[in-house]
TIVO-735205 format. One line per field, with one value per residue (C-alpha): residue in one letter; chain; x, y, z. Coordinates in steps of 0.02 Angstrom, whole numbers. Layout:
REM TIVO-735205
type = c(A, ...)
mol = c(A, ...)
x = c(X, ...)
y = c(Y, ...)
z = c(Z, ...)
This chain:
REM TIVO-735205
type = c(X, X, X, X, X, X, X, X, X, X, X, X, X, X, X, X, X, X, X, X, X, X, X, X, X, X, X, X, X, X, X, X, X, X, X, X, X, X, X, X, X, X, X, X, X, X, X, X, X, X, X, X, X, X, X, X, X, X, X, X, X, X, X, X, X, X, X, X, X, X, X, X, X, X, X, X, X, X, X, X, X, X, X, X, X, X, X, X, X, X, X, X, X, X, X, X, X, X, X, X, X, X, X, X, X, X, X, X, X, X, X, X, X, X, X, X, X, X, X, X, X, X, X, X, X, X, X, X, X, X, X, X, X, X, X, X, X, X, X, X, X, X, X, X, X, X, X, X, X, X, X, X, X, X, X, X, X, X, X, X, X, X, X, X, X, X, X, X, X, X, X, X, X, X, X, X, X, X, X, X, X, X, X, X, X, X, X, X, X, X, X, X, X, X, X, X, X, X, X, X, X, X, X, X, X, X, X, X, X, X, X, X, X, X, X, X, X, X, X, X, X, X, X, X, X, X, X, X, X, X, X, X, X, X, X, X, X, X, X, X, X, X, X, X, X, X, X, X, X, X, X, X, X, X, X, X, X, X, X, X, X, X, X, X, X, X, X, X, X, X, X, X, X, X, X, X, X, X, X, X, X, X, X, X, X, X, X, X, X, X, X, X, X, X, X, X, X, X, X, X, X, X, X, X, X, X, X, X, X, X, X, X, X, X, X, X, X, X, X, X, X, X, X, X, X, X, X, X, X, X, X, X, X, X, X, X, X, X, X, X, X, X, X, X, X, X, X, X, X, X, X, X, X, X, X, X, X, X, X, X, X, X, X, X, X, X, X, X, X, X, X, X, X)
mol = c(A, A, A, A, A, A, A, A, A, A, A, A, A, A, A, A, A, A, A, A, A, A, A, A, A, A, A, A, A, A, A, A, A, A, A, A, A, A, A, A, A, A, A, A, A, A, A, A, A, A, A, A, A, A, A, A, A, A, A, A, A, A, A, A, A, A, A, A, A, A, A, A, A, A, A, A, A, A, A, A, A, A, A, A, A, A, A, A, A, A, A, A, A, A, A, A, A, A, A, A, A, A, A, A, A, A, A, A, A, A, A, A, A, A, A, A, A, A, A, A, A, A, A, A, A, A, A, A, A, A, A, A, A, A, A, A, A, A, A, A, A, A, A, A, A, A, A, A, A, A, A, A, A, A, A, A, A, A, A, A, A, A, A, A, A, A, A, A, A, A, A, A, A, A, A, A, A, A, A, A, A, A, A, A, A, A, A, A, A, A, A, A, A, A, A, A, A, A, A, A, A, A, A, A, A, A, A, A, A, A, A, A, A, A, A, A, A, A, A, A, A, A, A, A, A, A, A, A, A, A, A, A, A, A, A, A, A, A, A, A, A, A, A, A, A, A, A, A, A, A, A, A, A, A, A, A, A, A, A, A, A, A, A, A, A, A, A, A, A, A, A, A, A, A, A, A, A, A, A, A, A, A, A, A, A, A, A, A, A, A, A, A, A, A, A, A, A, A, A, A, A, A, A, A, A, A, A, A, A, A, A, A, A, A, A, A, A, A, A, A, A, A, A, A, A, A, A, A, A, A, A, A, A, A, A, A, A, A, A, A, A, A, A, A, A, A, A, A, A, A, A, A, A, A, A, A, A, A, A, A, A, A, A, A, A, A, A, A, A, A, A, A, A)
x = c(-898, -917, -902, -1017, -1115, -960, -855, -688, -549, -391, -209, -162, -16, -45, 20, -72, -49, -138, -176, -218, -297, -388, -353, -185, -152, -144, -333, -395, -476, -358, -206, -281, -323, -147, -75, -193, -243, -214, -161, -290, -292, -236, -338, -232, -198, -356, -374, -300, -422, -428, -334, -148, -174, -75, -164, -215, -299, -464, -475, -376, -270, -131, -111, 42, 93, 240, 186, 95, 195, 343, 278, 327, 194, 57, -47, -237, -287, -182, -242, -362, -385, -323, -335, -260, -166, -81, -115, -121, -109, -203, -58, -21, -200, -194, -36, -119, -265, -163, -77, -226, -323, -179, -189, -380, -419, -402, -530, -655, -772, -729, -900, -880, -709, -770, -879, -738, -619, -739, -757, -575, -534, -665, -590, -409, -467, -536, -388, -277, -394, -412, -225, -163, -290, -235, -53, -90, -189, -46, 76, -36, -57, 123, 66, 221, 254, 409, 535, 478, 296, 345, 440, 302, 175, 302, 344, 165, 128, 273, 203, 41, 124, 80, 221, 371, 330, 444, 405, 562, 461, 307, 389, 478, 322, 222, 361, 377, 526, 537, 574, 397, 318, 382, 323, 159, 139, 204, 69, -56, 3, -18, -193, -242, -174, -286, -434, -407, -385, -563, -628, -551, -408, -513, -642, -773, -883, -1019, -1086, -1257, -1191, -1110, -1273, -1374, -1257, -1257, -1449, -1471, -1349, -1376, -1364, -1170, -1143, -1209, -1079, -1078, -1040, -852, -711, -542, -443, -273, -197, -55, -28, 66, 68, 41, 133, 63, 164, 139, 106, -24, 102, 186, 11, -21, 146, 104, -78, 15, 122, -30, -104, 39, 48, -140, -105, 19, -91, -225, -105, -53, 73, 77, -10, 82, 264, 206, 150, 311, 410, 309, 186, 219, 107, 176, 63, 172, 261, 124, 95, -23, -144, -251, -339, -542, -639, -805, -893, -828, -655, -586, -597, -740, -663, -572, -729, -842, -735, -694, -874, -931, -800, -812, -711, -539, -563, -427, -511, -499, -363, -435, -385, -383, -290, -161, -119, -174, -232, -250, -372, -420, -558, -511, -666, -832, -948, -1125, -1209, -1245, -1251, -1102, -1133, -1105, -949, -779, -718, -876, -884, -699, -748, -895, -793, -671, -803, -889, -715, -689, -856, -831, -653, -718, -863, -738, -625, -775, -829, -660, -641, -809, -751, -571, -663, -790, -659, -539, -529, -551, -575, -600, -579, -668, -789)
y = c(435, 329, 149, 130, -2, -125, -165, -81, -199, -139, -190, -291, -200, -122, 44, 192, 358, 514, 519, 694, 665, 803, 984, 1012, 1203, 1336, 1389, 1204, 1130, 994, 1107, 1186, 1008, 938, 1007, 932, 773, 606, 447, 349, 184, 218, 168, 55, 63, 5, -168, -223, -187, 1, 121, 116, 33, -106, -262, -267, -410, -409, -357, -470, -370, -464, -511, -418, -553, -685, -842, -949, -1103, -1027, -1003, -1130, -1259, -1160, -1244, -1260, -1131, -1002, -1032, -909, -996, -1140, -1170, -1335, -1362, -1189, -1095, -909, -892, -776, -656, -650, -588, -471, -395, -367, -304, -175, -114, -107, -1, 115, 143, 173, 252, 426, 394, 311, 405, 356, 286, 173, 105, -54, -107, -71, -182, -327, -297, -282, -441, -540, -481, -513, -694, -697, -620, -756, -884, -813, -783, -963, -1042, -922, -970, -1148, -1130, -1028, -1160, -1302, -1225, -1159, -978, -854, -674, -612, -477, -375, -386, -326, -185, -123, -112, -29, 101, 138, 159, 274, 377, 406, 493, 661, 790, 809, 640, 487, 308, 296, 422, 343, 174, 253, 348, 187, 85, -27, -85, -96, -295, -312, -192, -298, -468, -399, -336, -517, -603, -483, -522, -703, -681, -596, -730, -846, -739, -724, -908, -935, -817, -921, -796, -647, -533, -518, -359, -352, -187, -224, -245, -63, -1, -74, -14, 170, 175, 108, 226, 388, 492, 430, 515, 684, 823, 982, 1149, 1152, 1280, 1268, 1401, 1474, 1592, 1675, 1692, 1811, 1710, 1781, 1729, 1701, 1841, 1968, 2141, 2258, 2351, 2189, 2130, 2286, 2281, 2108, 2158, 2289, 2174, 2062, 2228, 2268, 2085, 2107, 2259, 2192, 2044, 2173, 2269, 2109, 2015, 1825, 1748, 1584, 1673, 1784, 1640, 1549, 1689, 1767, 1645, 1576, 1422, 1254, 1272, 1405, 1253, 1246, 1423, 1436, 1298, 1221, 1109, 1084, 1085, 1085, 1186, 1133, 1098, 1275, 1390, 1498, 1673, 1589, 1488, 1635, 1735, 1600, 1551, 1728, 1771, 1784, 1674, 1736, 1896, 1945, 1953, 2069, 2025, 1896, 1880, 1700, 1632, 1588, 1758, 1866, 1777, 1836, 1724, 1684, 1562, 1472, 1355, 1333, 1183, 1191, 1046, 906, 705, 625, 533, 360, 397, 305, 377, 342, 160, 143, 200, 85, -78, -43, -50, -199, -289, -252, -319, -488, -501, -474, -601, -742, -703, -718, -877, -942, -908, -982, -1135, -1147, -1124, -1266, -1382, -1336, -1379, -1219, -1204, -1038, -1060, -949, -872)
z = c(-551, -387, -373, -211, -290, -274, -120, -115, -160, -75, -80, 51, 102, 277, 235, 330, 250, 169, -20, -85, -255, -345, -328, -237, -261, -131, -97, -79, 68, 46, 73, 223, 299, 265, 421, 524, 449, 530, 434, 354, 250, 85, -74, -170, -362, -443, -512, -676, -819, -765, -880, -842, -669, -593, -533, -348, -251, -169, 9, 137, 268, 324, 506, 578, 694, 643, 567, 698, 649, 706, 882, 1024, 1048, 1140, 1273, 1216, 1335, 1243, 1067, 983, 817, 729, 537, 468, 617, 611, 767, 818, 1009, 1110, 1153, 962, 939, 1082, 1010, 836, 917, 1011, 856, 757, 888, 905, 732, 728, 895, 830, 701, 802, 933, 1117, 1143, 995, 1046, 1136, 995, 863, 961, 964, 778, 743, 861, 742, 585, 641, 670, 494, 416, 492, 438, 261, 246, 288, 165, 29, 66, 54, -103, -179, -131, -206, -361, -370, -402, -408, -418, -516, -458, -601, -554, -382, -438, -567, -425, -310, -435, -471, -282, -269, -415, -328, -183, -146, -208, -97, 2, -17, 8, 130, 234, 237, 285, 425, 492, 500, 559, 409, 292, 105, 131, 213, 79, -65, 33, 48, -137, -189, -95, -170, -344, -310, -238, -390, -510, -403, -435, -616, -616, -536, -681, -819, -842, -908, -833, -968, -967, -1109, -1175, -1102, -937, -948, -1019, -882, -747, -819, -825, -651, -570, -662, -496, -498, -655, -620, -635, -535, -594, -619, -670, -738, -666, -628, -506, -444, -262, -152, 25, 198, 350, 527, 596, 457, 530, 446, 357, 274, 236, 134, 53, -3, -56, -160, -240, -287, -365, -463, -538, -588, -660, -768, -816, -864, -978, -1066, -979, -996, -843, -851, -869, -710, -609, -640, -584, -455, -370, -205, -233, -296, -448, -512, -598, -715, -738, -590, -661, -540, -656, -654, -483, -409, -269, -99, -148, -109, 42, 35, -24, -163, -213, -204, -318, -447, -469, -490, -622, -801, -921, -958, -852, -737, -566, -426, -290, -171, 10, 84, 242, 119, 54, -97, -257, -434, -524, -705, -746, -917, -934, -859, -852, -810, -701, -811, -827, -900, -1060, -1095, -1201, -1204, -1049, -944, -1012, -961, -778, -782, -853, -711, -576, -643, -656, -471, -428, -528, -455, -283, -310, -376, -220, -101, -190, -179, 13, 54, -43, 49, 212, 184, 147, 291, 469, 565, 747, 840, 1027, 1159, 1040)
């Protein structure tokens, strides 16, 4: 299910890191890319209303510069933007721009860097304006965030980290600290509460709205052919000689023979597999075409259900695969799970709409001056 129809609503915390969501076992393309992937802006937990998810505010990225009010009285020529008497200097803007470009330059083609720089500078100015307007509105309405609320969001974010990655490692890598993270989360909670006030305290989604969304976006509910499989991996190393590779393949063949003669797959996987999936008996979950490296994919999608397939070699090593379930291409029905997914999308759309309307209203009533446009 995709929510391309609505604008993404991201938590404001400026943390750049990698989320690998979906198939994470050995043999997946994500596993292969993990060693080379560069940091990207991570998706936040979905908004309140989605099953089991914490609240998150609409997209407002915070400026990384210190509060403009703390700066020594700048000269008029050094002011980049002023909102309700609060100023951001050109030097602050350039510092923020430099930091943002450092983060994004590896993701932008060289020929597009200058245009990206113009767009990012414009975005930083708008972020400064929006952030200060929201801070003023939060103060005026005395909106608060409790320590418990902040802790719950932080724990939810930790729970979504890839296996083996800690929050401390991410913060260190991105030159952030926990106090900054907690402050951003607290601000996010306050913004979300403001949005909910704009909506009268509740986001209301009707059955008709859900049905209309489903019928207008059937393409988004198409499901590819997929399989639920498990495997045992005898891993290869970069320096393995032909002799060592042959020995490892022989070990895989011996494990396969034990399975053919009735050995318990999960038990053998836990004892002998070199893949992290061994903890779950080798279970890789359900995945579609395009998520695994080619030799593994070709084998698993041509294999009979419950059969113990022949040993398959990939760059990871030697695999013994068993397909547990197979799903043909289909369109998802409008059942309970699909309705929940659609409701979450529609809630995000309504929250984003309420947020946009609030910002438009706050800007219309504020004294905002952008210098040197």
